[in-house]
C-alpha positions in Angstrom: -16.2 26.6 5.8 -14.4 24.1 8.1 -14.9 21.4 5.4 -13.0 23.6 2.9 -10.2 24.1 5.4 -10.0 20.3 6.1 -9.7 19.4 2.4 -7.1 22.1 1.8 -5.2 21.1 4.9 -5.2 17.4 4.0 -4.0 18.3 0.5 -1.1 20.3 1.9 -0.2 17.5 4.2 -0.2 14.9 1.4 1.9 17.3 -0.8 4.5 17.3 2.0 4.6 13.5 2.1 5.0 13.3 -1.6 7.8 15.8 -1.4 9.6 13.5 1.1 9.5 10.7 -1.5 10.9 12.7 -4.3 13.5 14.5 -2.1 14.8 11.1 -1.0 15.0 9.9 -4.6 16.9 13.1 -5.6 19.3 12.7 -2.6 20.2 9.2 -3.8 20.8 10.1 -7.4 24.5 9.0 -7.0 23.9 6.0 -4.6 25.0 2.7 -6.0 22.2 0.4 -6.9 19.5 2.7 -5.6 16.0 2.1 -7.0 13.5 5.0 -7.4 10.5 5.1 -5.0 7.3 5.8 -6.9 4.6 8.2 -5.5 1.0 8.7 -6.5 -2.1 10.4 -5.3 -5.4 8.6 -4.8 -8.9 10.1 -4.2 -10.3 9.2 -0.8 -13.8 10.1 0.5 -14.1 11.8 3.8 -16.4 9.7 6.0 -18.0 11.0 9.1 -21.3 12.5 10.2 -23.7 13.0 7.2 -23.0 12.0 3.6 -19.4 11.5 2.4 -19.6 14.6 0.1 -15.9 15.6 0.4 -13.0 14.0 -1.3 -9.3 14.5 -0.5 -6.1 13.2 -2.2 -4.0 10.6 -0.3 -0.3 10.2 -1.2 1.0 6.6 -1.2 4.1 4.7 -2.4 2.6 2.0 -4.6 5.9 0.4 -5.7 9.6 0.8 -6.4 11.0 1.2 -9.9 13.3 -1.8 -10.3 14.7 -1.0 -13.7 18.4 -1.5 -14.1 20.7 1.5 -13.9 23.8 2.1 -15.9 26.8 -0.2 -15.4 30.0 1.7 -14.5 33.4 0.1 -14.9 35.6 0.5 -11.8 38.3 -2.2 -12.3 38.0 -3.1 -8.6 37.9 -6.9 -8.1 35.3 -6.8 -5.3 32.9 -4.5 -7.2 30.1 -6.5 -8.8 26.9 -5.7 -10.8 24.2 -8.2 -11.3 23.1 -8.6 -14.9 19.3 -8.6 -15.7 16.8 -8.5 -12.9 18.7 -10.5 -10.2 19.5 -9.4 -6.7 22.3 -10.0 -4.2 21.2 -11.7 -1.0 22.4 -10.1 2.3 21.6 -10.2 6.0 19.6 -7.1 6.8 19.9 -5.1 10.1 16.9 -7.1 11.5 18.7 -10.4 10.9 16.5 -11.5 8.1 17.5 -12.2 4.5 17.1 -9.1 2.3 18.1 -8.1 -1.2 20.1 -5.3 -2.8 21.7 -4.3 -6.1 24.5 -2.4 -4.4 27.7 -4.3 -5.2 30.4 -2.3 -3.5 31.7 -5.4 -1.6 34.6 -5.4 0.9 36.1 -7.6 3.6 35.5 -6.5 7.2 37.8 -7.2 10.2 36.4 -10.7 10.6 37.2 -11.5 6.9 33.5 -11.6 6.1 32.3 -10.4 2.7 30.1 -7.4 3.3 28.4 -4.6 1.3 29.6 -1.0 1.5 27.2 -0.5 4.4 28.6 -3.5 6.3 25.8 -6.0 5.6 27.0 -9.7 5.4 26.7 -11.2 1.9 25.0 -14.6 1.7 26.5 -17.6 0.0 24.6 -20.4 -1.7 25.2 -22.5 1.4 22.8 -20.3 3.3 25.4 -18.7 5.5 27.4 -15.4 5.3 30.5 -15.7 3.2 33.9 -15.7 5.0 37.0 -15.4 3.0 40.3 -16.8 4.3 43.5 -14.7 4.2 44.5 -14.4 0.5 46.8 -12.6 -1.8 44.3 -12.4 -4.6 40.5 -12.6 -4.7 38.4 -13.0 -7.9 34.7 -13.1 -8.4 33.5 -15.0 -11.5 30.5 -14.2 -13.7 28.5 -16.9 -11.8 29.3 -15.4 -8.4 32.0 -18.0 -7.5 34.7 -16.5 -5.3 38.2 -17.9 -6.0 41.2 -17.0 -4.0 45.0 -17.5 -4.0 45.8 -18.3 -0.4 48.5 -16.3 1.3 52.0 -17.9 0.7 50.8 -20.2 -2.1 52.0 -20.2 -5.7 50.0 -18.6 -8.5 48.8 -22.1 -9.5 47.3 -22.8 -6.1 43.7 -21.6 -6.3 40.8 -22.4 -4.0 37.0 -21.9 -4.3 35.6 -20.3 -1.2 31.8 -20.0 -1.9 29.4 -18.6 -4.5 27.5 -15.4 -3.9 23.8 -16.0 -3.7 21.8 -14.3 -6.4 18.0 -14.5 -6.6 15.1 -13.5 -8.8 12.2 -11.7 -7.0 8.5 -11.7 -7.8 7.6 -8.1 -8.3 4.2 -8.7 -6.7 5.5 -9.8 -3.4 8.5 -7.5 -2.8 8.7 -4.1 -1.1 11.4 -1.7 0.0 11.9 -1.5 3.7 12.9 1.5 5.8 16.5 0.1 5.7 16.6 0.7 1.9 16.7 -3.0 1.1 14.2 -5.1 -0.8 12.2 -7.6 1.3 9.7 -10.4 0.5 6.4 -10.7 2.1 6.6 -12.6 5.4 10.4 -12.5 5.1 10.3 -15.7 3.0 13.8 -16.9 2.1 14.2 -17.0 -1.7 16.1 -19.8 -3.5 19.3 -19.1 -5.4 19.0 -18.7 -9.1 22.0 -20.5 -10.6 21.4 -19.0 -14.1 22.0 -15.4 -13.0 25.2 -13.7 -13.9 27.2 -10.8 -12.6 30.0 -8.5 -13.8 33.1 -8.2 -11.7 34.8 -4.8 -11.7 31.5 -3.0 -12.4 28.9 -1.1 -10.3 25.3 -0.3 -11.1 24.4 3.4 -10.8 21.1 4.7 -9.4 18.1 4.6 -11.7 16.9 8.0 -10.4 16.0 10.5 -13.1 17.2 13.8 -11.5 15.2 16.0 -14.0 11.9 14.2 -13.3 12.4 14.3 -9.6 13.2 18.0 -9.6 10.2 18.8 -11.8 8.0 16.8 -9.4 9.3 18.7 -6.4 8.6 22.1 -8.1 5.1 20.9 -9.1 4.3 19.7 -5.6 5.6 23.0 -4.1 3.1 24.9 -6.3 0.3 22.6 -5.2 1.3 23.2 -1.6 1.2 27.0 -2.0 -2.3 26.6 -3.7 -3.6 24.7 -0.7 -2.3 27.3 1.7 -3.9 30.0 -0.4 -7.2 28.1 -0.2 -7.0 28.0 3.6 -6.3 31.7 3.6 -9.3 32.4 1.4 -11.5 30.3 3.6 -10.3 32.3 6.6 -11.1 35.6 4.8 -14.6 34.3 3.8 -15.3 33.3 7.4 -14.2 36.8 8.6 -16.4 38.5 6.0 -19.4 36.3 7.0 -18.9 37.1 10.7 -18.9 40.8 9.9 -22.1 40.6 7.9 -23.8 38.7 10.8 -22.6 41.2 13.3 -24.2 44.0 11.3 -27.6 42.2 11.2 
C-alpha cells in the first residue's frame, strides 16, 4: 500500500512543479520579448530494494520556445525589435554575457544604454554602450547608434557604437533563473553583422494564454486525482487493518 501512496504522492508533486512552469508563462503573457518555457512529463522507474516494478512521472523543462512574437509599433526611438532569430547581447546580473529579445532600451544615470530591467547593452566592441549627451538618438536597422550631440547643428551627426546582435545555437542555449538566455559554459558569442532590427517596435511575448490556461486546468484535475488515490489507499489500509483485527 505504501508503494501506491508513493506513486500518487510523487505524481501530485510533479503536477505542482508543472503548474509553476505554466503559471509563470501565463504571468508573463504581456512581458516584452518573453519566451515560453516548455514542460513535459517523463516516465521514471523507482529504484530501491527489490525489482523496479513501480514507475512515476517526472516533470522537466526540456527547452524554451524561441519562436518570434508579434511586433508592436511604439514610435519610440529607443524601442527595438530584432528581426528573425537574433538576440541582443547584454551583461547579466552575474557579470557574464547573456541574451534577450526585450528591446525596451533606455539611458541610465551614467548615460549607459540599458534594457528596461537595467542590464547594460553590449556593443560590437565588446564593452557596454555609453551614449554621450545628445539632443537626438537614432538606432539604424543594423543596430548602429547615431546621435546629434548637444549644441550641434542638425547636420552634425556622430556614430557612437553598434548594438551587438548574435545568432544562437538552439542545442547549446538555456534560459537561466534571471530570465535571460545563456550559452553552455558562458561562451561569448560573436556578433552577426547580417542581423537586422526595427527601431520604434517591440516584440510581444510568444505565450499562448489559452494553451497555458488549459494546461493549468488539466494539471489541477490530475493533482486532484492523485490526492484521491492517496485517500483511497488510506481507506484500503484502514479496511485491511479492521479485517486483521477481527481475525
